[in-house]
C-alpha positions as CSV (number, residue, x, y, z in Angstrom):
1,M,-26.3,-26.1,33.1
2,K,-29.7,-25.9,36.0
3,R,-28.1,-22.5,36.7
4,N,-28.4,-21.2,33.0
5,A,-31.9,-22.6,32.9
6,V,-33.0,-21.0,35.8
7,I,-31.8,-17.4,34.8
8,A,-33.3,-18.1,31.1
9,A,-36.4,-18.7,32.7
10,L,-36.5,-15.6,35.0
11,T,-35.8,-13.5,32.2
12,A,-38.5,-14.7,29.7
13,V,-41.0,-14.1,33.0
14,A,-39.1,-10.4,33.3
15,V,-40.3,-9.6,29.4
16,I,-42.9,-11.0,29.1
17,G,-44.4,-9.2,32.7
18,G,-44.1,-5.9,31.0
19,G,-40.5,-5.0,32.3
20,A,-40.6,-5.3,36.2
21,A,-39.6,-8.7,37.0
22,A,-37.4,-10.4,40.3
23,V,-33.8,-10.8,38.9
24,A,-32.3,-13.9,39.6
25,V,-28.7,-13.5,41.6
26,S,-26.6,-16.3,41.6
27,S,-24.4,-17.1,44.5
28,G,-22.0,-19.5,43.5
29,D,-24.8,-22.3,44.1
30,D,-27.8,-23.1,42.2
31,A,-30.4,-21.6,44.5
32,P,-31.7,-18.3,42.9
33,A,-32.1,-15.2,45.3
34,T,-35.3,-13.2,44.5
35,A,-34.7,-9.2,44.6
36,S,-36.9,-6.8,46.4
37,P,-39.4,-4.6,45.4
38,A,-36.9,-1.9,46.0
39,D,-34.4,-3.3,43.4
40,R,-36.8,-3.6,40.6
41,V,-35.7,-1.2,37.6
42,S,-37.3,-0.6,34.7
43,L,-35.8,-2.7,31.5
44,V,-37.1,0.1,28.8
45,S,-34.6,3.2,30.0
46,G,-33.1,2.0,33.4
47,Q,-34.0,4.9,35.1
48,E,-37.3,5.6,37.3
49,S,-40.5,6.9,35.7
50,T,-41.3,10.6,36.8
51,A,-44.9,10.8,38.0
52,P,-47.4,12.5,35.8
53,A,-48.7,14.8,38.2
54,D,-45.4,15.6,39.0
55,R,-44.6,16.9,35.9
56,D,-47.9,18.4,35.5
57,D,-46.9,20.5,38.9
58,D,-44.1,21.8,37.2
59,R,-45.3,23.3,34.4
60,D,-47.7,24.6,36.4
61,D,-45.1,26.4,38.7
62,Q,-43.1,27.7,35.5
63,R,-46.2,29.3,34.0
64,D,-47.3,31.0,37.1
65,A,-43.7,32.5,37.1
66,K,-43.6,33.8,33.8
67,D,-47.5,35.5,34.7
68,D,-45.8,37.1,37.5
69,D,-42.9,38.2,36.0
70,R,-45.2,39.9,33.0
71,D,-47.0,41.4,35.5
72,D,-44.4,43.0,37.3
73,R,-43.0,44.4,34.1
74,R,-45.9,45.9,32.8
75,D,-46.7,47.3,36.5
76,D,-43.1,48.7,36.4
77,A,-44.0,50.1,32.5
78,K,-47.5,51.9,34.1
79,D,-45.6,53.1,37.2
80,D,-42.6,55.0,34.6
81,Q,-45.5,56.7,32.4
82,D,-47.2,58.0,35.6
83,D,-43.9,59.7,36.7
84,Q,-43.4,61.1,33.3
85,D,-47.0,62.2,33.1
86,D,-46.6,64.3,36.4
87,Q,-43.2,65.8,35.6
88,R,-44.6,66.9,32.1
89,D,-47.9,68.2,34.0
90,D,-45.8,70.4,36.7
91,K,-43.7,71.8,34.0
92,G,-46.4,72.4,31.4
93,A,-48.0,74.2,34.3
94,A,-45.0,76.4,34.9
95,A,-44.4,76.8,31.1
96,D,-47.0,77.8,29.5
97,P,-48.5,81.0,31.1
98,G,-51.6,81.1,28.3
99,N,-52.3,83.8,26.1
100,V,-51.7,86.5,28.8
101,T,-48.3,87.5,30.2
102,V,-47.7,88.4,33.4
103,A,-47.1,92.0,32.5
104,Q,-50.9,91.7,31.5
105,A,-51.7,89.7,34.0
106,I,-50.5,92.8,36.6
107,A,-51.8,95.3,34.7
108,A,-55.5,93.5,35.0
109,A,-55.0,93.3,38.8
110,L,-54.2,96.9,39.5
111,N,-57.1,98.0,37.2
112,H,-59.0,96.1,39.4
113,T,-57.3,97.2,42.7
114,S,-55.2,100.3,42.7
115,G,-52.0,100.1,44.9
116,T,-48.9,98.3,45.0
117,V,-47.8,94.9,43.5
118,L,-45.6,92.6,45.8
119,S,-45.9,89.7,43.8
120,A,-47.5,87.8,41.0
121,D,-47.7,84.4,40.0
122,L,-48.7,81.4,38.0
123,D,-51.1,78.7,39.6
124,D,-49.8,75.7,39.0
125,D,-53.1,73.5,40.4
126,G,-54.3,73.0,37.0
127,D,-56.7,76.6,36.8
128,R,-54.3,78.6,34.6
129,R,-54.6,81.7,36.6
130,W,-52.4,84.3,37.6
131,E,-52.4,85.5,41.0
132,V,-51.6,89.1,41.8
133,E,-50.9,90.0,45.3
134,V,-51.8,93.6,45.6
135,A,-50.9,95.8,49.3
136,T,-53.2,98.5,49.5
137,G,-51.8,99.7,52.7
138,G,-50.5,98.6,55.9
139,S,-50.7,95.2,56.3
140,T,-53.4,94.9,53.8
141,V,-53.3,92.6,50.9
142,H,-55.7,91.6,48.1
143,E,-55.0,88.7,46.0
144,I,-56.3,89.2,43.0
145,D,-56.8,85.8,40.5
146,V,-56.8,86.9,36.7
147,D,-57.6,84.4,34.0
148,S,-54.4,83.4,31.8
149,T,-56.5,82.6,28.6
150,T,-59.2,86.0,28.7
151,G,-56.9,88.2,31.2
152,K,-60.4,89.2,33.1
153,V,-60.2,88.7,37.1
154,V,-62.0,86.0,38.3
155,R,-61.8,85.9,41.8
156,T,-60.5,88.1,44.6
157,E,-59.6,87.5,48.2
158,T,-58.8,90.1,50.7
159,D,-56.3,89.7,53.9
160,R,-56.1,92.2,56.3
161,D,-53.6,90.7,58.7
162,E,-50.7,89.3,56.4
163,D,-47.5,88.8,57.9
164,D,-44.5,91.3,56.9
165,A,-46.9,93.0,54.6
166,A,-46.2,96.8,55.7
167,A,-42.9,96.3,56.0
168,E,-42.8,95.3,52.3
169,L,-45.0,97.9,51.1
170,K,-42.8,100.5,52.2
171,A,-39.5,98.9,51.0
172,V,-41.7,98.6,47.2
173,Q,-43.2,101.8,47.2
174,G,-39.8,103.6,47.8
175,A,-38.0,101.7,45.1
176,K,-36.8,102.4,41.7
177,V,-37.9,98.7,40.4
178,S,-41.7,97.9,40.4
179,A,-42.6,94.7,39.8
180,R,-43.6,95.4,36.2
181,D,-39.9,96.6,36.1
182,A,-38.4,93.5,37.1
183,V,-40.4,91.2,34.5
184,A,-39.3,93.5,31.7
185,A,-35.5,93.4,32.9
186,V,-35.6,89.3,32.2
187,D,-35.7,88.3,28.5
188,A,-37.6,85.5,28.9
189,T,-41.2,84.2,29.6
190,V,-41.8,85.0,33.3
191,T,-43.9,82.8,35.2
192,S,-43.1,84.2,38.8
193,V,-42.1,87.8,40.3
194,E,-41.7,88.5,43.9
195,F,-40.7,90.9,46.3
196,D,-38.3,88.7,48.8
197,D,-35.2,89.6,51.1
198,G,-35.0,92.9,50.0
199,H,-35.1,92.6,46.0
200,W,-37.0,90.9,43.1
201,E,-37.0,87.2,42.2
202,V,-38.0,86.4,39.2
203,E,-38.7,82.9,37.6
204,A,-38.5,82.4,34.0
205,G,-39.0,78.5,33.1
206,E,-36.5,77.0,35.1
207,T,-34.0,79.3,35.5
208,D,-34.5,82.1,38.6
209,W,-33.1,85.8,38.2
210,T,-32.6,88.4,40.8
211,V,-33.3,92.1,40.0
212,P,-32.7,94.8,42.6
213,L,-34.9,97.5,43.7
214,D,-32.6,100.4,42.2
215,T,-31.7,99.5,38.8
216,P,-33.6,97.2,36.2
217,R,-31.1,94.7,35.7
218,A,-31.5,91.1,35.9
219,S,-28.6,88.3,37.5
220,R,-29.1,85.0,37.1
221,E,-29.2,83.2,40.2
222,G,-26.4,80.3,40.6
């Protein structure tokens, strides 16, 4: 009877004190034992409460992680777009010769400087110019730039020590097929023609062709 009274009193103290109180432990006699602070429990939920500061830190960490993921996705998308733009620029420079064809650029270059054409190539650095190499004798080669929009010669440069120019000139001068003949043999928009390794190499878009020096017949490479 005395023990029950003690337990009831301790329970009342726990309720009045806000939920955390010493728990009376019966050991078989009437002397109550007081629980240590570590054994105190919440009478409301039965679990230890999480500090508000810890919850705030967790929310901040989750928010930072989401921001980082969003930034990474944005950077990846920008890199992909830049790569696509670069590829479009590279293809566009080679695929769009402007209003002037390679045959017209060759004619303009020869009208400016009489000689033998060794190559004609559409510049892909954004200037939209045809670069025509005209050999005039020995190792002298003139590089003549023709505007691909107007067809006018816009720049010339002379190199009197061009490597292998004399041998190339000799081979091309004695050939039945000229650079213009090689271009005409390809039924496509040509962006480059060049004498190399005993034949003409012609590029049209992403396709390469070879034309021999003795007959204007194009063969697709590969």
